[in-house]
N, C-alpha and C positions, 0 to 999 in steps of 0.2 A: 218431832219435826226435824228432818235431817236435810242437809244440803251444804253447799260451799259457804264460806264466811261472807258476811256483808250482804246477804240476800233477804234479810228481814224476818228471820225466824223468831228471835227474842221479841222484836217489836210487835210482831203479829200476836204473840201470847199476851203481851202487856195490853195491847189495844182490845183484845177479846176480853181480858179480865176486867178492864175499866168499863167496857160496855155492859158486861154481865153484872158486875157488883156495884157499880156506881160509887156512892159515898163510902161504902164499906171496903173499898179497895185496899186501903192502907192496913186495916186490921186483918183482912181475910186472905192476904197474899204473902207467901214466904218465898223469897228469891235467894237461891244460892248459886254462885258461879265458881269457876275454876280457882279463883283466888281465895275462896273460903275453904276452911278445912272440911273435907267431905268424906272422911273415912267412915268406918263402920260405927264408931262412937257417935259421930254427928247424926247418922241415920237413926241410931237407937235413941239418941237424946233429943237433939233439936227438932228433927223432922217429926218424930213420934209425939213430942210434947205439943207441937203446933197442931198435929192431926187431932189430938185429944182436947185441945182448947175449945171452949164454948164461945162462939161468935154469933151474934144475932144477924141473920141474913134473911132476905125475902124468900118466900116458899119456893122450893125447887132449885135454889142456888147452893153452890158448894164452895168451900175454901179451896184455894189453889196453891199448890207447891210448884214453883218454877225452878227447874234444875238446868242451868245453862251449861253448855259443854259437858253434857252427861257422859260422853264417851271417855272422859278422863277419870271417871270414878273407878275404883278398884272393883273386881268382880265380887269380892266379899261384901263390899258396901252395897252393890247392886242386889245381891242375894237378900241382904237384910231389908232393903227397901221393897223388894217384891212382897215380902210378908206384910210390911206396913201398908202397902197399897191394897192388899187383900182385906186387911182388918178394918181399915177406915174408909173403904170405898163409898160408904153411905153418906159421909160428911165431907170428904176431901177428894179433889181431883189432882192428878199429877201431870205436869206438862214438861217434857224433856226435849231440850234442843241439843243437837249434836251434828258434827260434820260427817261422821262415818257410822251408819246405823248398825253395821256388823259388830261394832265394839260394845253394843248393848246386849246383855245376855238374852237368850231366846225366851225364857219365861216372862221377862218384862215386855219384850216385843209382842208376844202373843196376847198380852193384856192391853195393848195400846192400839189406837188407830194410827197408822204411819202416814205422815204427810211428807212428800218429797219436794223440796224446793230446788229449782234449777238456777243457774246464773242469770242475772238480769240482762235483758237485751240492751243493745247500744241505744236504741230509741228511748227506752224507759229511763236510762241514766241521763241522757241528754236533756229530756224534758224536765227532770228533777233539778239538774244543775242550773238550767235556765231560770227555773222558778226561784231557786235560792239566790242567784245573781240579781234578779230583779227585786226580790224582797229585801236584800241587803244593799241594794244600790251599788253594785259592783260593775265596773266596766269590763267588757269581755269581747273578744273576737271569736267568730264561729270556729275558726281553726284552733283556738285555745281550748274551747269546749271539746272539740274532737280529740285533741291531744290528751285531755284528762280521761276521756272515755277509753282511749287506746291503752293508757297506763293502768286503768282500773281493772280491766279484764272481767267485767260483769260483777264487780264488788262495789256496792253503793257506799259502804263505809270508807273504802280506799279512795273512791272518787271524791267524796266530800272532804276527806283529810287533805288530799292533793289540792283541791280548790282552795281550802283555807290556807294551806302553806303558801300557795302561789300568791294569794291576795296579801298575806302578811309580809311576804318578801318583796313584792313588786307593785302591789296595789292595782295591777291590771292583768287580766288573764289572756295572754297571747301564747301561741304555740312555743315560741322561743323561751318564754318565762317558765312555762310548765315543764319543759324538758330540762331546764337548769335546776329546778327544784326537785324533780323526780329522779334526775341523774340517770337517765337511761339513754342508750344509743339512739340517735335521731332516726326515726323511721324512714325519712327521705333518703338519708345516706344508705341505709340498709336496702331500700328499694333500688337505689342506683347500683349497688353491688349485685343484687339478684338480676337486674337488667343486663349488666355486663356479662354475667354467667349465661344468661339466655342467648346473648350474642356470641358466646364462646370467646369472650375477650378476657382471658385469665389474668393478664398483667394489670389491666385497669381495675379488676375486682380485687386483686391482692393489694394494690396501692391504697384503695379506699379502706380495705380491711385493716391494713397496717396503721392508717390514720386513726381508726377507731380504737385499736389496741393500744397505740401510743398515748391516746387521751386518758388512759387509766381504767377503761372498762374491763371487767373480768370476762373470761370466756363464757361463763354462765350467763351474764347479762346479754352478751352479744348473741349467743345462740338462741336464747329465749326470744329476743326481739326478731331474729331471723324467722323463727317459727310463726310468730304472730303476724308479721308483715306478709309472709308468703301465704298464710292461710286466708288473710283478708284481701289479697290482691285480686281485684275483679278483672284486670286486663289480661291475666295469664290464662293460657289454655288449661282446661281441667286436668288433662292427662299429664301435662308438664308439671302442673302444680302438685299433683299426687306424687310424682317421681321426686320432685324437690323436697316435699315434706318428709318422704320416706328417708332420704339421705340425711336431711337435717335431724330427723329423729334418732338415727344411728349415732351421729356425732354428739347429740345432746346426751344420749345414754353414756357414752364414753366420758364426756366431761363430768357428768354427775358421779361417775365412778372414781373421779380424781385426776383424769388426764386433761387438765384445763390449760393446755399449751397453745401457743400461736400455731404450731405445726398442725394440730388437729383441725383448726379453722381453715388453714391454707389447703390442707388435704381435702376439706369439704368443697372449697372453691374449685379445685381441680376436678373433683367428682361431678359437680354440678355442670361444669363446662363440657364434660364428656357426654352428658345425657342428650338423647335425641329430642329435638324440639318438634 
């Protein structure tokens, strides 16, 4: 199972294992994640011993080895595991969860069915957050939930962590509280900057940008929020949006390479003001 973090890969495997194995789940499942030692010795020792272990299961059921974050395993360990998968395929099934499938060696990929997970939609995250708030009896404003969805970027784990942090800190989920906890540039301010650029009002855009920069946000945080706000802006003409995203992308690349100065961001403002609307 491959896909971005927080999209339910490991949870899916556990849910499937519980459904298939029932009461035998504890005995018949071995889970190893990135914090466990997973070198070649672990594959030859722990995984092989588990595969050889006798467990009484209903007919047609198999033991399950869950390898979370399998893309962090060394290629030697993966080669050793390939042999183990072949030898014990009659009694044991292997479930690998990873972020990047290309880091799994080709022989293992060819022996597996690959399931690709995509980022969760905003609607799916919103529905789950509301369910959690109602179950936990937490007060929330709709704008607060939208703010958490904005900061989560399709990552359910991130969304739930942000919700929990906001409730722990303020006991109420409002837009202002969420952005205090998540410590990201406020999207409304970024929207105003983009609006000033669309109107070719460079000085107003730079004043707002200076305020964000003086608040202590890094260039990386600011440019990341610029991209997300621009991408999700439904009021902007599509051609203008594409041109804006292109310029923001170039500056994002420069900042990622280490040029995270205010000058880069001010240069972006000037470039956006020059674009034809």
